[in-house]
ZAKE-341189 format. One record per residue (C-alpha): residue in one letter; y, x, z. Coordinates in steps of 0.001 Angstrom, whole numbers, plus 500000, padded with zeros to 6 digits. Example, Ala and Ser with C-alpha at 12.3 -4.5 7.8 and 13.67 -1.06 7.14 Angstrom:
% ZAKE-341189
a495500512300507800 s498940513670507140 
% end
This chain:
% ZAKE-341189
m499904499762499958 p503723501457499153 i505496502786502051 r508139500210501148 i505869496908501319 l504267498669504339 a507767498813506311 f509012495478504736 v505552493577506588 c506104495403509659 f509695494281509645 l508305490594508973 i505872491032512027 g508525492179514387 l511316489285513091 y508668486422513264 g505681487820515444 c501941487221514809 a500675484065513214 s497085484088514551 t498636483431518089 g501300480868516750 e504047482910518689 t506773484094517104 a508460487272518294 l511382485336519580 i509580483164521604 g507410486562522913 e510613488236524043 v511917484790525586 a508417484300527285 q508512487862528557 g512192487297529789 d513888490139527848 k517372489609527547 q518047492324525433 g515320491878523280 v516217488304522444 i519686489288521582 k518293492119519370 l516404489353517196 l518976487129517237 e521261489935515762 n518694490547513175 g518219486778512013 a515710485166514130 k515757481717513832 v516697480164517261 n515499476811516688 e511774478110515390 t509215476718517058 d505556478063517889 a502437476893515880 f500252475033517966 l502662473102520939 g506074473015518599 n507672474569521910 t510979476242520726 p512697479425522066 l514536476999524520 i511668475037526076 y509920478278526729 a513033479566528561 v513220476236530510 r509910476447531381 n510303479858532933 n513177478555534813 n515008481462532874 h518764480111533197 e520589483345531955 l518285482939528770 v518758479219528303 a522635479724528342 l522175482503525841 l519814480494523455 i522303477750523496 e525466479907522736 n523425481096519622 g523059477668518540 a519897476282520497 d519270472359519751 v519128471044523089 n517396467641522321 t514648469107519851 k511404467767520753 n507833469487520849 n504675468385519743 q504166466223523057 e507943465103522338 d509108466586525114 t512852467680525235 a514345470733527344 l515946468340529721 q513048466234530182 l511028469137531191 a513819470821533431 s514071467142535232 q509904467462536030 f510221471134537273 g513613470449539340 y515917473091537808 f518953471864538477 d521102474218536984 i519323474397533777 a519663470493533581 d523364470961534332 t523925473406531521 l521705471217529042 i523469467900529896 r526999469716529533 s525468471141526007 g524893467457524527 a521050466942525829 e520239463415525703 i520105462132529397 d517469458941528579 a515597460715525669 g511983459465525852 a512608456075527066 y510137453422526103 i507888455927524116 g507586458832526782 r508591460023530165 p512601460259530394 a514223462817532620 l515234460569535452 v511556459269535662 r510046462751535667 a512467463770538585 a511269461022540491 a507731461471540033 s508159464964541189 n510480464119544200 h513306466089542894 t515852463695544452 k519029466465543955 l518486466373540058 m518059462534540077 t521788462381541427 l522773464837538937 l521221462577535992 l522738459572537302 a526169461126537762 k525869462432534188 g525074458586532875 a521207458273533097 s520271454552533102 v519083453792536721 n516332451324535172 v515222453373532002 e511795452865531452 d508935455239530498 d506072454121527958 l504187451778530335 h507463450219531562 n507764451803534794 s511286452664535959 s512389455511538405 l512631452999541634 m508800452129541035 i507854455871540534 a509802456689543651 s508305453717545691 l504892455148544425 k505673458327546034 g507239457242549285 n510490458924548569 l512753456845550777 s516069458897549749 a515252458651546392 v514771455066546731 s518066454392548353 l519671456729545617 l518395454315542711 i519179450943544662 e522310452140545448 s523062453064541916 g521867449386540801 g518220449947540289 d516459446609539827 a514054446132542646 n511911443508540651 k511342445213537552 t507804444990536428 n505480447567534472 q503281446246531655 y500729445291534528 g503285443289536718 q503694445687539165 t506706446058541015 a508441448658543267 i507417446649546560 f503853446281545095 f503791450335544818 a505244450628548511 s503000448228550107 l499895449737548649 g501089453215549797 g502012452257553337 f505441453117553302 d506777450851555865 s510764452156555511 i510837451480551560 v509155448110551942 e511965447395554391 k514607449080552347 l513367446794548794 l513399443479551064 s516638443814552190 h517836444803548795 g516447441337547396 a512771442699546377 n510601439684545705 p507108440302547123 h505846437268545859 i505305438546542159 i501872438420540862 t500423441243538839 t498665440951535512 a495168441564537548 g496273438446539812 r497795440772542989 n500964440704544816 s502420443064547673 l500739441313550380 h497281442124548652 a498494445572548326 a499053446096551965 s495736444394552642 i494208446945550780 g495233449988552908 k495193447540556167 n498977448114556507 d499926445697559350 s503619446606559693 i503918445786556049 i501694442499556120 q504063441419559272 m507238442216557265 l505823440406553992 f504736437677556187 d508277436975557471 e509019436739554002 k506641433878553224 t504229435950551180 e500825434369551322 p497675435686550193 v496938435297546550 m493876434235544684 l492769436813541708 n492922435621538073 n489436437562537794 d486105435874538925 q484293439235538698 i486507440827541610 s485527443819543517 a484233444417546697 e487334445933547886 d489265443358546449 d487155440392548428 f487894442955551465 a491364442999550789 m491844439221550729 g489738438686553968 y492091441047555575 s495167439286554399 n494030436174555194 a492961437011558701 q496279438665559410 y498130435842557788 g496068433729560194 e497091435370563268 m500608435762562578 l500924432338561749 g498974431227565098 k501863432858567036 k504328431562564990 v503487428006564752 g500424427084566622 n496534428023566092 t496151424689563931 r497417426226561038 s495664429220561003 k491923427616561027 e492118427232557021 y493128431219556777 y490320432200559314 q487926430169557111 l489052431649553988 a488919435274555354 a485295434608556528 d484498433831553375 h485958436798551828 f484350439274554103 q480984437278553494 s481570437664549642 a482714441465550021 g479755442147552610 t477317440874549777 k478866443088546969 f478823446163549247 k475264445523549906 a474106445086546490 i476036448414545720 s474153450326548480 d470642448700547524 e470563448208543739 y473142450538541841 s471733453460539793 d473863456495540430 k475621456173537460 m476720452608538079 l477907453975541745 k480030456446540092 q481678453724538282 q482116451697541542 l483765454706543167 r486244455009540307 i487544451456540823 v487659452038544398 l489555455164543841 s492088453538541555 f493454451595544121 a494393454731545933 l495629456635543011 i497560454286540798 a497243456597537674 v500737455285536202 s500626458352534063 n498780461560533534 s502052463517534214 y502581461846537410 q501297463243540632 a499489460987543243 p500916459261545970 v501666461971548602 n499661459941551038 a497229458961548583 g494124460808550743 a494959458728554070 t495222455661551762 a491928456114550088 g490339457396553285 t491100453450554874 l489839452123551662 a487161453994549778 p484049454238551070 g483308457400549197 i486642459706550331 s486067461750553277 n488508464821554427 n486433467186552378 g486515465700549077 i483901463197547307 m480672462410549354 s476976463141547690 l475655459728546301 n473279459205549076 e476351459294551820 l478124457089549672 r475361454540549248 e475179454883553231 r479104454465553571 f478849451083551216 n475873449774553225 q478061450432556381 r480772448782555059 h478581445584554154 l477501445637558175 d481137445725559112 c481952442683556924 v479245440453558113 v480726441168561240 l484241440429560318 a482964437200558752 e480966435879561839 s484003436781564038 y486385434669562032 r483690431966561684 t483724431474565215 k487479431717565326 a488135428839562778 a485565426800564681 g487403427278568093 l490446425705566852 
% end
């Protein structure tokens, strides 16, 4: 190969990087945090908005991911497009918000970043900041014009996510900024539903004081009282009772054992509270309902313990875990107290993680026995009124 051609090939490799890795030279220098190397390549004509071959990330997105504010500013000064999306439809601001990089987010916004990018088709910056508990960054986004009720692709608002995460300061910020306490996602779930499920008393109280409606029914036929009953959160159940939130009948005839148990628990607690308020005569019907639900739940737990194959048992465990983890989006972390919530409702969870299948069968059998005792207890109570 003539020396002149070889030199030209070497120049191209230095300028554009190695095609086999999908990484350009400029991206490589940015990834290493080499400011002088970045400057040199830009002076030699490297394209500031080039993308890698596989993820579609620009040098700016790499700089954001590495929390390198200096390089972010340098790239913007040299013409980097702050609104370019990668192959996952992420913008630099969305990522900065997700990671909690306040100064970088501020610089991006000042440079023209679209604050609500990703609304309805992805995960906008405000929702991402809420999902990662970055309240300070949420304050910045709202001050710079973010829509407080912006939704993600599942129609979750930041208030829903903050309630799911148990972040009272974020919930307060969003409510005071005009957040809609009764907005529903595509499953009919609300902020107060998530807070009730997670056992976040202060958030439930805050939401109720700002007009949250605990009577809203999800597409699965549950309301906030049902959610609170899953985790046996008595203080929340009392608050919802005071709001006249009654137990609901699910719209699915094939409800799970955990659903039946939650219905039994909510009816039992409602009966107790009603008895204290207006006398025992009104409690009888709720005690009878509680007994029926506990009996039904016990039958289902027994069937799971005795009859389910290992595969079916694992499937049942996934159903149970879904109550505790509420997978709103793959990018969202589980609730901060998901372990505690799961421990109260899921017979397959222990402090050390997932149990063996034999242990899981035994735990379901124990739930059956517990339900038998509860059913009999509330039948006795009902008969005595």
